[in-house]
ROLUMKOL-845201 format. One record per residue (C-alpha): residue in three letters; x, y, z. Coordinates in pm, 1 decimal. Layout:
<pt><rest>ala</rest><px>X</px><py>Y</py><pz>Z</pz></pt>
...
This chain:
<pt><rest>met</rest><px>-3501.5</px><py>702.3</py><pz>-2958.4</pz></pt>
<pt><rest>lys</rest><px>-3552.3</px><py>915.3</py><pz>-3267.9</pz></pt>
<pt><rest>tyr</rest><px>-3749.0</px><py>795.0</py><pz>-3568.3</pz></pt>
<pt><rest>glu</rest><px>-3835.0</px><py>1116.5</py><pz>-3751.7</pz></pt>
<pt><rest>ser</rest><px>-3624.2</px><py>1304.7</py><pz>-4006.0</pz></pt>
<pt><rest>tyr</rest><px>-3353.5</px><py>1044.1</py><pz>-3993.7</pz></pt>
<pt><rest>arg</rest><px>-3078.8</px><py>1063.6</py><pz>-4253.0</pz></pt>
<pt><rest>pro</rest><px>-2864.4</px><py>751.2</py><pz>-4237.9</pz></pt>
<pt><rest>pro</rest><px>-2490.9</px><py>777.5</py><pz>-4286.5</pz></pt>
<pt><rest>ile</rest><px>-2278.0</px><py>558.9</py><pz>-4510.6</pz></pt>
<pt><rest>ala</rest><px>-2133.7</px><py>245.9</py><pz>-4349.5</pz></pt>
<pt><rest>val</rest><px>-1764.6</px><py>181.1</py><pz>-4411.3</pz></pt>
<pt><rest>ile</rest><px>-1683.5</px><py>-177.8</py><pz>-4316.6</pz></pt>
<pt><rest>leu</rest><px>-1313.0</px><py>-259.1</py><pz>-4292.0</pz></pt>
<pt><rest>ala</rest><px>-1262.2</px><py>-623.1</py><pz>-4390.5</pz></pt>
<pt><rest>ala</rest><px>-918.5</px><py>-640.0</py><pz>-4552.0</pz></pt>
<pt><rest>gly</rest><px>-723.7</px><py>-826.5</py><pz>-4283.1</pz></pt>
<pt><rest>ile</rest><px>-588.6</px><py>-1180.6</py><pz>-4295.6</pz></pt>
<pt><rest>gly</rest><px>-694.4</px><py>-1288.3</py><pz>-3946.8</pz></pt>
<pt><rest>ser</rest><px>-370.3</px><py>-1479.2</py><pz>-3899.0</pz></pt>
<pt><rest>gln</rest><px>-433.8</px><py>-1541.6</py><pz>-3527.6</pz></pt>
<pt><rest>met</rest><px>-727.2</px><py>-1762.1</py><pz>-3626.5</pz></pt>
<pt><rest>ser</rest><px>-536.6</px><py>-1988.9</py><pz>-3862.9</pz></pt>
<pt><rest>pro</rest><px>-624.2</px><py>-2248.9</py><pz>-3986.2</pz></pt>
<pt><rest>leu</rest><px>-986.6</px><py>-2126.3</py><pz>-3973.7</pz></pt>
<pt><rest>thr</rest><px>-897.3</px><py>-1826.5</py><pz>-4188.3</pz></pt>
<pt><rest>asp</rest><px>-655.2</px><py>-1998.1</py><pz>-4426.1</pz></pt>
<pt><rest>asp</rest><px>-928.5</px><py>-2058.1</py><pz>-4683.7</pz></pt>
<pt><rest>cys</rest><px>-1197.9</px><py>-1827.4</py><pz>-4548.3</pz></pt>
<pt><rest>pro</rest><px>-1191.1</px><py>-1455.4</py><pz>-4463.9</pz></pt>
<pt><rest>lys</rest><px>-1256.0</px><py>-1395.9</py><pz>-4094.5</pz></pt>
<pt><rest>cys</rest><px>-1566.4</px><py>-1191.9</py><pz>-4171.8</pz></pt>
<pt><rest>leu</rest><px>-1722.6</px><py>-1496.4</py><pz>-4341.7</pz></pt>
<pt><rest>leu</rest><px>-1697.2</px><py>-1718.6</py><pz>-4035.6</pz></pt>
<pt><rest>ala</rest><px>-2030.9</px><py>-1797.4</py><pz>-3872.0</pz></pt>
<pt><rest>val</rest><px>-2157.3</px><py>-1680.9</py><pz>-3532.4</pz></pt>
<pt><rest>gly</rest><px>-2492.0</px><py>-1800.5</py><pz>-3402.3</pz></pt>
<pt><rest>gly</rest><px>-2595.9</px><py>-1941.0</py><pz>-3738.4</pz></pt>
<pt><rest>ser</rest><px>-2516.4</px><py>-1625.5</py><pz>-3939.2</pz></pt>
<pt><rest>val</rest><px>-2198.5</px><py>-1514.2</py><pz>-4112.8</pz></pt>
<pt><rest>ile</rest><px>-2027.3</px><py>-1229.1</py><pz>-3925.9</pz></pt>
<pt><rest>leu</rest><px>-2041.8</px><py>-991.3</py><pz>-4223.3</pz></pt>
<pt><rest>glu</rest><px>-2409.1</px><py>-1072.6</py><pz>-4275.8</pz></pt>
<pt><rest>arg</rest><px>-2473.0</px><py>-973.3</py><pz>-3915.1</pz></pt>
<pt><rest>thr</rest><px>-2296.9</px><py>-641.1</py><pz>-3969.7</pz></pt>
<pt><rest>ile</rest><px>-2480.3</px><py>-557.3</py><pz>-4290.8</pz></pt>
<pt><rest>arg</rest><px>-2819.7</px><py>-658.4</py><pz>-4150.9</pz></pt>
<pt><rest>asn</rest><px>-2752.8</px><py>-440.6</py><pz>-3847.0</pz></pt>
<pt><rest>cys</rest><px>-2686.2</px><py>-154.4</py><pz>-4088.1</pz></pt>
<pt><rest>leu</rest><px>-3010.0</px><py>-222.5</py><pz>-4276.1</pz></pt>
<pt><rest>ser</rest><px>-3201.8</px><py>-234.2</py><pz>-3947.0</pz></pt>
<pt><rest>cys</rest><px>-3074.6</px><py>117.9</py><pz>-3876.6</pz></pt>
<pt><rest>gly</rest><px>-3175.5</px><py>248.2</py><pz>-4219.1</pz></pt>
<pt><rest>ile</rest><px>-2824.2</px><py>232.6</py><pz>-4362.5</pz></pt>
<pt><rest>ser</rest><px>-2840.0</px><py>88.1</py><pz>-4712.6</pz></pt>
<pt><rest>gln</rest><px>-2525.7</px><py>242.3</py><pz>-4861.1</pz></pt>
<pt><rest>ile</rest><px>-2227.4</px><py>23.4</py><pz>-4780.2</pz></pt>
<pt><rest>val</rest><px>-1857.7</px><py>68.2</py><pz>-4856.8</pz></pt>
<pt><rest>leu</rest><px>-1663.1</px><py>-255.1</py><pz>-4810.8</pz></pt>
<pt><rest>val</rest><px>-1283.6</px><py>-233.0</py><pz>-4794.5</pz></pt>
<pt><rest>leu</rest><px>-1147.2</px><py>-575.6</py><pz>-4885.3</pz></pt>
<pt><rest>gly</rest><px>-810.5</px><py>-745.0</py><pz>-4913.9</pz></pt>
<pt><rest>his</rest><px>-763.4</px><py>-1106.8</py><pz>-4809.3</pz></pt>
<pt><rest>arg</rest><px>-977.6</px><py>-1333.3</py><pz>-5031.2</pz></pt>
<pt><rest>ser</rest><px>-1175.4</px><py>-1035.2</py><pz>-5158.3</pz></pt>
<pt><rest>asp</rest><px>-1345.1</px><py>-1236.7</py><pz>-5433.3</pz></pt>
<pt><rest>gln</rest><px>-1499.9</px><py>-1468.8</py><pz>-5175.4</pz></pt>
<pt><rest>val</rest><px>-1640.9</px><py>-1175.8</py><pz>-4982.7</pz></pt>
<pt><rest>lys</rest><px>-1779.1</px><py>-1010.9</py><pz>-5297.2</pz></pt>
<pt><rest>gln</rest><px>-1945.4</px><py>-1335.0</py><pz>-5403.2</pz></pt>
<pt><rest>phe</rest><px>-2109.3</px><py>-1377.5</py><pz>-5064.2</pz></pt>
<pt><rest>val</rest><px>-2237.2</px><py>-1019.6</py><pz>-5044.9</pz></pt>
<pt><rest>asp</rest><px>-2364.9</px><py>-1013.6</py><pz>-5403.8</pz></pt>
<pt><rest>lys</rest><px>-2551.7</px><py>-1339.5</py><pz>-5346.4</pz></pt>
<pt><rest>thr</rest><px>-2690.3</px><py>-1256.7</py><pz>-5001.2</pz></pt>
<pt><rest>phe</rest><px>-2781.8</px><py>-890.4</py><pz>-5046.8</pz></pt>
<pt><rest>arg</rest><px>-2961.1</px><py>-766.9</py><pz>-5354.3</pz></pt>
<pt><rest>gly</rest><px>-3097.7</px><py>-419.5</py><pz>-5403.2</pz></pt>
<pt><rest>ile</rest><px>-2861.6</px><py>-238.2</py><pz>-5170.0</pz></pt>
<pt><rest>arg</rest><px>-2578.2</px><py>-14.3</py><pz>-5277.9</pz></pt>
<pt><rest>val</rest><px>-2241.2</px><py>-175.7</py><pz>-5210.1</pz></pt>
<pt><rest>thr</rest><px>-1915.3</px><py>-15.8</py><pz>-5320.8</pz></pt>
<pt><rest>tyr</rest><px>-1608.1</px><py>-238.3</py><pz>-5309.8</pz></pt>
<pt><rest>val</rest><px>-1270.2</px><py>-84.5</py><pz>-5235.4</pz></pt>
<pt><rest>ile</rest><px>-965.1</px><py>-309.9</py><pz>-5262.6</pz></pt>
<pt><rest>asn</rest><px>-661.1</px><py>-273.2</py><pz>-5037.8</pz></pt>
<pt><rest>asp</rest><px>-389.4</px><py>-445.4</py><pz>-5241.6</pz></pt>
<pt><rest>gln</rest><px>-140.7</px><py>-375.7</py><pz>-4962.1</pz></pt>
<pt><rest>tyr</rest><px>-344.3</px><py>-554.6</py><pz>-4694.7</pz></pt>
<pt><rest>arg</rest><px>-53.6</px><py>-775.7</py><pz>-4588.2</pz></pt>
<pt><rest>asp</rest><px>162.7</px><py>-475.1</py><pz>-4501.4</pz></pt>
<pt><rest>thr</rest><px>-92.3</px><py>-220.5</py><pz>-4377.9</pz></pt>
<pt><rest>asn</rest><px>-364.3</px><py>-182.6</py><pz>-4117.6</pz></pt>
<pt><rest>ser</rest><px>-703.9</px><py>-19.3</py><pz>-4063.5</pz></pt>
<pt><rest>gly</rest><px>-572.6</px><py>334.2</py><pz>-4113.2</pz></pt>
<pt><rest>tyr</rest><px>-458.1</px><py>257.4</py><pz>-4467.0</pz></pt>
<pt><rest>ser</rest><px>-782.5</px><py>71.9</py><pz>-4545.2</pz></pt>
<pt><rest>leu</rest><px>-996.6</px><py>361.2</py><pz>-4424.8</pz></pt>
<pt><rest>met</rest><px>-790.4</px><py>608.6</py><pz>-4627.8</pz></pt>
<pt><rest>leu</rest><px>-875.2</px><py>410.8</py><pz>-4943.0</pz></pt>
<pt><rest>ala</rest><px>-1247.5</px><py>466.2</py><pz>-4879.6</pz></pt>
<pt><rest>ala</rest><px>-1215.9</px><py>844.4</py><pz>-4913.2</pz></pt>
<pt><rest>ser</rest><px>-1352.0</px><py>879.3</py><pz>-5266.5</pz></pt>
<pt><rest>ala</rest><px>-1637.3</px><py>635.4</py><pz>-5200.7</pz></pt>
<pt><rest>val</rest><px>-1747.3</px><py>830.5</py><pz>-4891.6</pz></pt>
<pt><rest>gly</rest><px>-1695.5</px><py>1182.0</py><pz>-5024.9</pz></pt>
<pt><rest>thr</rest><px>-1830.8</px><py>1441.8</py><pz>-4783.0</pz></pt>
<pt><rest>ala</rest><px>-2105.5</px><py>1230.1</py><pz>-4625.3</pz></pt>
<pt><rest>asp</rest><px>-2144.9</px><py>1131.6</py><pz>-4261.9</pz></pt>
<pt><rest>phe</rest><px>-2025.1</px><py>775.6</py><pz>-4215.5</pz></pt>
<pt><rest>val</rest><px>-1990.7</px><py>503.3</py><pz>-3959.0</pz></pt>
<pt><rest>lys</rest><px>-1671.6</px><py>300.7</py><pz>-3951.8</pz></pt>
<pt><rest>ile</rest><px>-1717.3</px><py>-61.5</py><pz>-3848.7</pz></pt>
<pt><rest>asp</rest><px>-1440.9</px><py>-316.0</py><pz>-3801.6</pz></pt>
<pt><rest>ala</rest><px>-1555.8</px><py>-632.2</py><pz>-3977.3</pz></pt>
<pt><rest>asp</rest><px>-1442.6</px><py>-862.5</py><pz>-3697.8</pz></pt>
<pt><rest>val</rest><px>-1681.8</px><py>-709.4</py><pz>-3441.7</pz></pt>
<pt><rest>val</rest><px>-2008.0</px><py>-888.1</py><pz>-3363.1</pz></pt>
<pt><rest>phe</rest><px>-2252.7</px><py>-652.7</py><pz>-3195.6</pz></pt>
<pt><rest>asp</rest><px>-2608.2</px><py>-587.8</py><pz>-3084.7</pz></pt>
<pt><rest>thr</rest><px>-2814.2</px><py>-380.8</py><pz>-3329.8</pz></pt>
<pt><rest>gln</rest><px>-2894.9</px><py>-135.4</py><pz>-3050.0</pz></pt>
<pt><rest>ile</rest><px>-2533.5</px><py>-22.3</py><pz>-3044.0</pz></pt>
<pt><rest>leu</rest><px>-2547.0</px><py>98.4</py><pz>-3402.7</pz></pt>
<pt><rest>arg</rest><px>-2894.7</px><py>241.6</py><pz>-3353.8</pz></pt>
<pt><rest>arg</rest><px>-2783.1</px><py>449.7</py><pz>-3055.9</pz></pt>
<pt><rest>leu</rest><px>-2477.3</px><py>566.1</py><pz>-3246.0</pz></pt>
<pt><rest>thr</rest><px>-2666.9</px><py>678.6</py><pz>-3554.0</pz></pt>
<pt><rest>asp</rest><px>-2934.7</px><py>842.1</py><pz>-3338.9</pz></pt>
<pt><rest>ser</rest><px>-2675.3</px><py>1055.6</py><pz>-3159.5</pz></pt>
<pt><rest>asp</rest><px>-2672.9</px><py>1423.7</py><pz>-3256.7</pz></pt>
<pt><rest>leu</rest><px>-2307.5</px><py>1455.8</py><pz>-3162.2</pz></pt>
<pt><rest>pro</rest><px>-2039.6</px><py>1459.9</py><pz>-3433.3</pz></pt>
<pt><rest>asn</rest><px>-1747.4</px><py>1217.0</py><pz>-3421.1</pz></pt>
<pt><rest>val</rest><px>-1862.7</px><py>955.1</py><pz>-3173.8</pz></pt>
<pt><rest>leu</rest><px>-1668.7</px><py>647.5</py><pz>-3059.6</pz></pt>
<pt><rest>cys</rest><px>-1854.8</px><py>358.9</py><pz>-2895.3</pz></pt>
<pt><rest>ile</rest><px>-1686.2</px><py>247.9</py><pz>-2574.2</pz></pt>
<pt><rest>asp</rest><px>-1722.1</px><py>-39.1</py><pz>-2331.6</pz></pt>
<pt><rest>arg</rest><px>-1625.1</px><py>43.2</py><pz>-1972.9</pz></pt>
<pt><rest>asn</rest><px>-1621.1</px><py>-315.3</py><pz>-1849.4</pz></pt>
<pt><rest>ala</rest><px>-1397.9</px><py>-472.3</py><pz>-2111.7</pz></pt>
<pt><rest>val</rest><px>-1091.2</px><py>-251.0</py><pz>-2081.1</pz></pt>
<pt><rest>arg</rest><px>-774.9</px><py>-442.0</py><pz>-1997.1</pz></pt>
<pt><rest>ala</rest><px>-403.6</px><py>-430.7</py><pz>-2061.2</pz></pt>
<pt><rest>gly</rest><px>-287.7</px><py>-554.1</py><pz>-2398.8</pz></pt>
<pt><rest>asp</rest><px>-346.9</px><py>-497.1</py><pz>-2767.2</pz></pt>
<pt><rest>glu</rest><px>-669.9</px><py>-298.3</py><pz>-2755.9</pz></pt>
<pt><rest>val</rest><px>-759.9</px><py>65.2</py><pz>-2813.8</pz></pt>
<pt><rest>lys</rest><px>-815.6</px><py>242.9</py><pz>-2481.5</pz></pt>
<pt><rest>ile</rest><px>-974.5</px><py>584.3</py><pz>-2432.1</pz></pt>
<pt><rest>val</rest><px>-925.2</px><py>869.1</py><pz>-2185.6</pz></pt>
<pt><rest>thr</rest><px>-1194.9</px><py>1138.0</py><pz>-2161.6</pz></pt>
<pt><rest>asp</rest><px>-1251.3</px><py>1470.7</py><pz>-1987.8</pz></pt>
<pt><rest>asp</rest><px>-1546.4</px><py>1536.8</py><pz>-1755.5</pz></pt>
<pt><rest>gln</rest><px>-1764.7</px><py>1609.7</py><pz>-2060.6</pz></pt>
<pt><rest>met</rest><px>-1690.9</px><py>1261.4</py><pz>-2201.8</pz></pt>
<pt><rest>arg</rest><px>-1487.5</px><py>1408.4</py><pz>-2486.1</pz></pt>
<pt><rest>val</rest><px>-1186.2</px><py>1206.6</py><pz>-2591.0</pz></pt>
<pt><rest>val</rest><px>-851.4</px><py>1350.2</py><pz>-2483.8</pz></pt>
<pt><rest>lys</rest><px>-636.1</px><py>1045.8</py><pz>-2556.4</pz></pt>
<pt><rest>ile</rest><px>-685.9</px><py>726.4</py><pz>-2755.8</pz></pt>
<pt><rest>gly</rest><px>-461.3</px><py>436.4</py><pz>-2849.0</pz></pt>
<pt><rest>lys</rest><px>-322.3</px><py>98.5</py><pz>-2755.2</pz></pt>
<pt><rest>ser</rest><px>-45.3</px><py>253.5</py><pz>-2545.6</pz></pt>
<pt><rest>val</rest><px>-283.0</px><py>448.5</py><pz>-2319.4</pz></pt>
<pt><rest>asp</rest><px>-220.6</px><py>382.4</py><pz>-1949.7</pz></pt>
<pt><rest>leu</rest><px>-480.5</px><py>136.8</py><pz>-1824.7</pz></pt>
<pt><rest>lys</rest><px>-516.4</px><py>334.1</py><pz>-1500.0</pz></pt>
<pt><rest>thr</rest><px>-635.5</px><py>645.8</py><pz>-1681.7</pz></pt>
<pt><rest>ala</rest><px>-858.5</px><py>477.8</py><pz>-1940.1</pz></pt>
<pt><rest>ile</rest><px>-1234.3</px><py>504.2</py><pz>-1902.1</pz></pt>
<pt><rest>gly</rest><px>-1296.8</px><py>214.8</py><pz>-2138.6</pz></pt>
<pt><rest>arg</rest><px>-1201.8</px><py>59.0</py><pz>-2468.0</pz></pt>
<pt><rest>ser</rest><px>-1311.7</px><py>138.8</py><pz>-2820.5</pz></pt>
<pt><rest>ile</rest><px>-1522.6</px><py>-142.5</py><pz>-2964.6</pz></pt>
<pt><rest>gly</rest><px>-1435.1</px><py>-54.6</py><pz>-3325.4</pz></pt>
<pt><rest>ile</rest><px>-1761.4</px><py>117.4</py><pz>-3422.4</pz></pt>
<pt><rest>asp</rest><px>-1739.1</px><py>494.2</py><pz>-3477.5</pz></pt>
<pt><rest>lys</rest><px>-1935.4</px><py>776.6</py><pz>-3639.6</pz></pt>
<pt><rest>ile</rest><px>-1755.9</px><py>1051.8</py><pz>-3829.4</pz></pt>
<pt><rest>ser</rest><px>-1930.2</px><py>1372.4</py><pz>-3932.3</pz></pt>
<pt><rest>ala</rest><px>-1942.2</px><py>1512.5</py><pz>-4285.5</pz></pt>
<pt><rest>val</rest><px>-1728.5</px><py>1804.8</py><pz>-4167.9</pz></pt>
<pt><rest>thr</rest><px>-1459.9</px><py>1591.0</py><pz>-4005.4</pz></pt>
<pt><rest>gly</rest><px>-1449.0</px><py>1319.7</py><pz>-4272.8</pz></pt>
<pt><rest>pro</rest><px>-1239.4</px><py>1511.0</py><pz>-4528.9</pz></pt>
<pt><rest>leu</rest><px>-1002.2</px><py>1622.7</py><pz>-4251.9</pz></pt>
<pt><rest>leu</rest><px>-967.5</px><py>1263.2</py><pz>-4135.4</pz></pt>
<pt><rest>phe</rest><px>-895.6</px><py>1132.2</py><pz>-4484.8</pz></pt>
<pt><rest>ala</rest><px>-640.6</px><py>1408.6</py><pz>-4541.9</pz></pt>
<pt><rest>glu</rest><px>-470.8</px><py>1323.5</py><pz>-4212.8</pz></pt>
<pt><rest>leu</rest><px>-459.6</px><py>956.2</py><pz>-4305.4</pz></pt>
<pt><rest>gly</rest><px>-311.3</px><py>1047.7</py><pz>-4642.7</pz></pt>
<pt><rest>arg</rest><px>-29.4</px><py>1241.4</py><pz>-4478.2</pz></pt>
<pt><rest>met</rest><px>35.1</px><py>958.1</py><pz>-4235.8</pz></pt>
<pt><rest>met</rest><px>49.9</px><py>691.1</py><pz>-4504.8</pz></pt>
<pt><rest>glu</rest><px>316.9</px><py>884.5</py><pz>-4695.6</pz></pt>
<pt><rest>asp</rest><px>552.8</px><py>788.5</py><pz>-4412.7</pz></pt>
<pt><rest>ala</rest><px>654.9</px><py>422.3</py><pz>-4405.8</pz></pt>
<pt><rest>leu</rest><px>661.6</px><py>440.1</py><pz>-4026.7</pz></pt>
<pt><rest>his</rest><px>284.4</px><py>489.6</py><pz>-4018.2</pz></pt>
<pt><rest>val</rest><px>149.3</px><py>251.8</py><pz>-4283.6</pz></pt>
<pt><rest>arg</rest><px>59.6</px><py>-1.2</py><pz>-4012.6</pz></pt>
<pt><rest>asp</rest><px>-115.3</px><py>254.2</py><pz>-3792.0</pz></pt>
<pt><rest>asp</rest><px>-477.1</px><py>205.1</py><pz>-3690.4</pz></pt>
<pt><rest>cys</rest><px>-754.8</px><py>455.5</py><pz>-3764.9</pz></pt>
<pt><rest>glu</rest><px>-735.4</px><py>572.4</py><pz>-3405.8</pz></pt>
<pt><rest>ala</rest><px>-387.3</px><py>717.0</py><pz>-3460.4</pz></pt>
<pt><rest>ala</rest><px>-545.3</px><py>963.0</py><pz>-3704.6</pz></pt>
<pt><rest>tyr</rest><px>-828.5</px><py>1034.4</py><pz>-3459.3</pz></pt>
<pt><rest>glu</rest><px>-572.6</px><py>1131.4</py><pz>-3196.3</pz></pt>
<pt><rest>arg</rest><px>-392.1</px><py>1362.8</py><pz>-3437.7</pz></pt>
<pt><rest>leu</rest><px>-719.5</px><py>1541.8</py><pz>-3508.9</pz></pt>
<pt><rest>ile</rest><px>-800.1</px><py>1561.0</py><pz>-3137.2</pz></pt>
<pt><rest>asp</rest><px>-459.4</px><py>1722.9</py><pz>-3079.4</pz></pt>
<pt><rest>lys</rest><px>-559.6</px><py>1981.5</py><pz>-3341.7</pz></pt>
<pt><rest>gly</rest><px>-875.1</px><py>2066.7</py><pz>-3148.4</pz></pt>
<pt><rest>ile</rest><px>-1132.4</px><py>1859.7</py><pz>-3337.8</pz></pt>
<pt><rest>pro</rest><px>-1379.6</px><py>1713.9</py><pz>-3085.7</pz></pt>
<pt><rest>phe</rest><px>-1442.7</px><py>1341.0</py><pz>-3058.4</pz></pt>
<pt><rest>his</rest><px>-1713.9</px><py>1221.7</py><pz>-2822.0</pz></pt>
<pt><rest>thr</rest><px>-1790.2</px><py>886.3</py><pz>-2662.1</pz></pt>
<pt><rest>leu</rest><px>-2103.0</px><py>672.2</py><pz>-2649.5</pz></pt>
<pt><rest>asp</rest><px>-2115.0</px><py>429.3</py><pz>-2358.4</pz></pt>
<pt><rest>val</rest><px>-2256.2</px><py>97.2</py><pz>-2479.8</pz></pt>
<pt><rest>thr</rest><px>-2153.2</px><py>-101.0</py><pz>-2173.5</pz></pt>
<pt><rest>gly</rest><px>-2395.8</px><py>-386.4</py><pz>-2111.9</pz></pt>
<pt><rest>leu</rest><px>-2492.7</px><py>-435.9</py><pz>-2474.9</pz></pt>
<pt><rest>asn</rest><px>-2357.1</px><py>-748.6</py><pz>-2638.5</pz></pt>
<pt><rest>cys</rest><px>-2043.5</px><py>-687.8</py><pz>-2839.4</pz></pt>
<pt><rest>thr</rest><px>-1722.7</px><py>-881.4</py><pz>-2895.9</pz></pt>
<pt><rest>glu</rest><px>-1420.8</px><py>-851.4</py><pz>-3120.4</pz></pt>
<pt><rest>ile</rest><px>-1306.0</px><py>-1175.9</py><pz>-3278.8</pz></pt>
<pt><rest>asp</rest><px>-929.2</px><py>-1214.0</py><pz>-3291.0</pz></pt>
<pt><rest>thr</rest><px>-886.7</px><py>-1575.3</py><pz>-3178.1</pz></pt>
<pt><rest>ala</rest><px>-1068.9</px><py>-1907.2</py><pz>-3178.5</pz></pt>
<pt><rest>glu</rest><px>-1153.9</px><py>-1840.7</py><pz>-2813.9</pz></pt>
<pt><rest>asp</rest><px>-1315.6</px><py>-1510.0</py><pz>-2914.2</pz></pt>
<pt><rest>leu</rest><px>-1521.9</px><py>-1695.8</py><pz>-3174.7</pz></pt>
<pt><rest>ala</rest><px>-1646.4</px><py>-1937.7</py><pz>-2910.4</pz></pt>
<pt><rest>ala</rest><px>-1733.3</px><py>-1646.8</py><pz>-2681.3</pz></pt>
<pt><rest>ala</rest><px>-1925.2</px><py>-1476.9</py><pz>-2963.6</pz></pt>
<pt><rest>asn</rest><px>-2128.3</px><py>-1792.8</py><pz>-3021.6</pz></pt>
<pt><rest>ser</rest><px>-2220.0</px><py>-1788.6</py><pz>-2653.3</pz></pt>
<pt><rest>leu</rest><px>-2341.4</px><py>-1428.4</py><pz>-2676.4</pz></pt>
<pt><rest>phe</rest><px>-2519.8</px><py>-1455.7</py><pz>-3010.4</pz></pt>
<pt><rest>arg</rest><px>-2706.3</px><py>-1785.3</py><pz>-3024.1</pz></pt>
<pt><rest>ser</rest><px>-2951.3</px><py>-1727.3</py><pz>-3308.3</pz></pt>
<pt><rest>pro</rest><px>-2934.6</px><py>-1612.2</py><pz>-3670.9</pz></pt>
<pt><rest>ile</rest><px>-2960.3</px><py>-1241.8</py><pz>-3746.4</pz></pt>
<pt><rest>thr</rest><px>-3276.5</px><py>-1082.2</py><pz>-3884.6</pz></pt>
<pt><rest>thr</rest><px>-3336.7</px><py>-735.3</py><pz>-4023.8</pz></pt>
<pt><rest>val</rest><px>-3568.8</px><py>-518.4</py><pz>-3814.0</pz></pt>
<pt><rest>ser</rest><px>-3656.7</px><py>-185.7</py><pz>-3974.8</pz></pt>
<pt><rest>arg</rest><px>-3669.7</px><py>137.0</py><pz>-3776.4</pz></pt>
<pt><rest>gly</rest><px>-4048.4</px><py>133.3</py><pz>-3810.1</pz></pt>
<pt><rest>gln</rest><px>-4067.2</px><py>-220.9</py><pz>-3678.7</pz></pt>
<pt><rest>gln</rest><px>-3835.1</px><py>-129.4</py><pz>-3393.4</pz></pt>
<pt><rest>arg</rest><px>-4054.1</px><py>169.2</py><pz>-3307.8</pz></pt>
<pt><rest>ala</rest><px>-4358.1</px><py>-59.8</py><pz>-3288.3</pz></pt>
<pt><rest>leu</rest><px>-4167.6</px><py>-302.7</py><pz>-3066.9</pz></pt>
<pt><rest>asp</rest><px>-4052.1</px><py>-21.1</py><pz>-2839.4</pz></pt>
<pt><rest>glu</rest><px>-4401.9</px><py>125.6</py><pz>-2812.3</pz></pt>
<pt><rest>ala</rest><px>-4546.9</px><py>-216.6</py><pz>-2734.7</pz></pt>
<pt><rest>ala</rest><px>-4286.6</px><py>-270.7</py><pz>-2463.7</pz></pt>
<pt><rest>glu</rest><px>-4365.3</px><py>69.1</py><pz>-2309.7</pz></pt>
<pt><rest>thr</rest><px>-4739.8</px><py>-1.1</py><pz>-2289.9</pz></pt>
<pt><rest>glu</rest><px>-4714.6</px><py>-363.3</py><pz>-2178.9</pz></pt>
<pt><rest>pro</rest><px>-4838.8</px><py>-403.0</py><pz>-1819.2</pz></pt>
<pt><rest>asn</rest><px>-4597.0</px><py>-530.3</py><pz>-1557.0</pz></pt>
<pt><rest>ser</rest><px>-4608.0</px><py>-906.0</py><pz>-1521.5</pz></pt>
<pt><rest>thr</rest><px>-4582.3</px><py>-865.4</py><pz>-1146.6</pz></pt>
């Protein structure tokens, strides 16, 4: 794990969706404000970012955006949060929401995080510590047929195909919805999304559709295997129950320095056997 000369990226958290599959839980509450293990989902995401040294947050909002703003402004003071509003959230998807974050991100490195993902801090730490550009976190054990983003790689673990229509037999794993995009690729990605969103046929496309277009143009995307670390996407009430089984306690912020001390202590601790 690296602790020196660390320059944290911007975090872009996509939280515009309605969460209709979780009605009535989400009728009066955005999905990202539901609680898991005693902490609100969005609080978990932001505290994970803070634990990894990321204090610049871009939040793309839509459904009940005022509620989300009120929660964030009350819970987090002293960090830089930029709100971007997707007024078309009922008719668009993550690709459109990410496109709207272009001016807020500029030419910086950034991590894209789907707001309905509950995850172990170590996942984000490993991602931000990676020297590779354009990295997608994948879970090898959770890939299955259905409405999830599956990934095919070459023998160097570079992505060659990504999407929901990928053949399950060829997929190495599924994307968990947490990605890192380099400062070089970011403007290309936003430009690609802009071209896609000009066509009504693509306004409901996910971010990954733009990733695949860039891959087809020769831009490398790599994978980070986070299999075994706790992570779950919350689409249904059953997913929420599963998340509460995985994450049983409230979230706390652990700085990189504190994590280094914990890691060093663990390395020097004698075996209990």
